[in-house]
N, C-alpha and C positions, 0 to 999 in steps of 0.2 A: 332298532336297538341291537338286534342280533348281529347285524353287520359290524357295528361298532365294537362289540365284544370280540368278534373274531379278528378284526383288524388289530385291535390292541393285543390280543393273544399272539397273533403272528409277529408283531413287532417285539413283544416281550420274549417270545421263544427265539427269535433271531438274536437278541441280546444275550440270552442264556447260552445259545450255541457258541457265540463269539467268546463268551466268558469261559466255556469249557475248553475251547481251543487254546485260549490264553493259558489256562491251567496246564494243559498238556505240554505246550511249548516251554513254559517255565519249568515244569518238572523234568523235561528232557534236557534243558540247559543245566539243571542241577545234576542230572545223571552224568552228563558229559564234562562236568567240572568247569563250566563256563562261569557259573556264579556259585557263591558259597551258600551253605544251608540257611544261615541267618538272613541273608538277603532274599532267598527264595521264600522263606516263611513270611517275611515282612511284606513281600509283594502279594502273596496269595491270601494271607489272613484278612487283609482289608476288603476282599471281595466276597468273603463267605456269607456275611449277613445280607448284602444286597442280592446275592444269588438266592438265598432262602426267601427273602421278601418277594422277589420277582416271581418265583415259582408258586409261592403261596397265593399271590394275587390272581394268577391265571387259574389256579384250582378253585378259588372262591368264586371267581367270575363264572366258571363253568357250572358250579353248584347253583348260583343265583339264576343263571339263564336256563336252568333245567336240562343241561346236556349231561345226562347221567353217565353215559359210556365214557366220555372224555374225562369227566370228573373222577370216575373209578380208575382210569388209567393213570392219572396224575396223583392220586391219593397216596399210593405207596412211596413214591419219590419224595413227596412233601413230608410225610411222616418220618422217612429216613433222614432227610435234611434237618428236621426239627430235633429228632433224637440225637443226631450226631453233634448238633450245635448246642444242645442244652446239657450235655455231659460236662463233667468237671473239667475246668480249664487246665488241670494238671495233665490231662491226657492230650493236650494240644500238641500239634506237630512241632517238634523242635529239630535240632540238627542230628538227633539220633533216630534211626528207623524204628518204628513200632510195629507190633503185629497187626494193627488196624490198617496199615497201608497195603496189606495183601488183599483186602476187600475193596480198596479204593478203585482199581480199574473196573471191577464189576459194577459198582455204584455209578461210576462215571459213564460207562457204556449204556447203562440203563437210563441215566439222565439224558444223554445225547439222543438215544433212540426215541424218547418220548418228546 
């Protein structure tokens, strides 16, 4: 059972890393003006909920399989994702830059490192 949990976690983490790289590439395309802001937001917003679900599944699996250290490493990232996604949709990223984007690279690097 433990091997199945870790194999699923490995596959899920690979998908999350791929998704993080996709976010970085899309945001760099926006910065270089290859795509407009509305197109960038429409590409990225549809992947926010699957990212949150995927990371939450891994965290719950680590809790159920009693791997406390890995669970405690993933818990801050999951709580940040849930907090970020449950805020008012008025604060959603649009074509104007917001002050929340200054913390985005830190959260992204934390997410990629875990």
